[in-house]
N, C-alpha and C positions, 0 to 999 in steps of 0.2 A: 164886600170884596168884589173887585171888578174881574170880569172874565178876560181871558186871553193873555197875551204876552205883556210883561211889564214894560212900561215906557222907560227909555234911557235918560230922558231929561225931564225936568220939572214942567216944561212947557209942552210936553208930548212929542211924539215922533222919535226918529232916530237921531243919534249924534252925527254930526258932519264927519266925513272921512278926513283923516289927517295926512294921508299919503306920506308916511315917514320912511317907508322902505322903498328903495329904488335900486335897480341894477343897471349899470352903464352898458351901452352897446359895445360890441366887439371893436368897432371902428374907434370909438372914444378911448377904449383901453389901449389900442395900438397907438393912437395919437399921443397919449400920455407917455407910453414907453419910449417912443421915438424922440419926443421932446426931452425927456429926462436923460437920455443918453448924452446929449450935448449941453444940457443946462443943469443948474443946481436944483436941489429939492425945493428951496424957497421960491425960485422963479417958476418951477413947475406948479407948485401950489397956488401961486399968485395968478397964473394963467388959467388953470383948469378947475381949481377948487376955491376960488375967491369968495364964494358965498358961505363957506363953512366958518364957524366961529368956535372958539374955545375948545371944549371937549370933543366936539365933532371933528375938528381939524386934527387934534392929537390922535384920535382913534384912527382917522384916515391915514395919518403919517406913520404910525407904528403898527397898525392893525393889518388886516388882510388885504387892504388896497395895494400896498407896496410889496408885500411878501407872498401873496397868493400865487400858487403855481399856474392858475389860469391866466396870469398876466405874462406868461412866457411869450417872448417875441415871436419865435418860430410858429407856435400854435396860433397866435393872433394873426400873423401874416397869412397863414393857410386859411383861416376863417374869413379873412377880409378879401379873399380873391373874388368872391361873388358879392355883388351889392346886396343880395337877399340875406346872406349870412352875416354880412357886415352890420346890418341893422338889428340883428337878433341880439338878445341879452344873455341867453343861456344856451348851453350845448346839450342836446338830448340825443344820445347815441341810439341808432336804430335798433329796435328789438329789446330795449331795456324796460320799456313800459308798454306792454301790450295788454289790452283788455281781453277778457274772456269772450268766446263766441256768444252770441245772443242767446242761443239755446241753452248753453251752460248756465248763464246768469238767471234765465227764467227758471231752470230746474232748481237752483239754489233758493230763489225767492219762494217758489211753491213749497219746497221742503220747510223753509222757515215759517211760512204762513200756516202750514198744516200743524206744526207744533203749537203755534200761537192760538189756533182755532180750538185746540184741546185745553187751553189755559196754561200751557207750559211756556216757560221762557227759554230762549236760546242764548247760552253763554258764549263769550268770545272763543273759548276753547272748543266748544261744540261746532261753532261756525267755521273755525279754522280747520278742524279735522275733516268736516264734511267737504269744505272747499278743496282741500288737498286731495281727497278721494275723487271728487268730480273732475279736478284738473288732470289727475292721472288718467282717468277714463277718456278725457278729451284729447289726450296725446301730448299735453304740454309737460315738459320735464319738471318734476317737483322741485328741483333745486332753483328753478327760475321763479317759482311762485312764492309770493308773500302776501299776506292779507293786510291791507292798510285800513284800519278802522272797520267800518261796516261795509266798505266797498271792496269787492274781490278784484284784484288786478295782478298781473304778472309783472314782477319787478326783479331785475337781475340782482342777486345777492352775493355776487363774487367778491 
């Protein structure tokens, strides 16, 4: 039996990335919305989504691309006022994803390592409860805190 991580392909190494997921820029979305106001759905797809075929085209036509609230023209106009935000692909509201202070993270890591040093495992529930207590001590409102996997972060849960 070989050591280490299993190879993904029979020739060794990792599989090539497929780049299937992509998010359009705000400027692209605005261009689509403005064009669609004066043209038909078919001509809009011919101009902006010509490379899509079959089920991809159907998904784009009926799915989130045309009905998503993020395609709202007013919001897109506001986002495209600055060239920097026009090139962005997603909106991240300030304060919704704030990492914990470095000292707090170090405290959590030391706590977890002390349990592991004694041969005890740390469950997700234990980690979550400890993280919540540390967050309260750090002065971050507990309602803003949520644990994502093994990484403690502050995420708005409104």
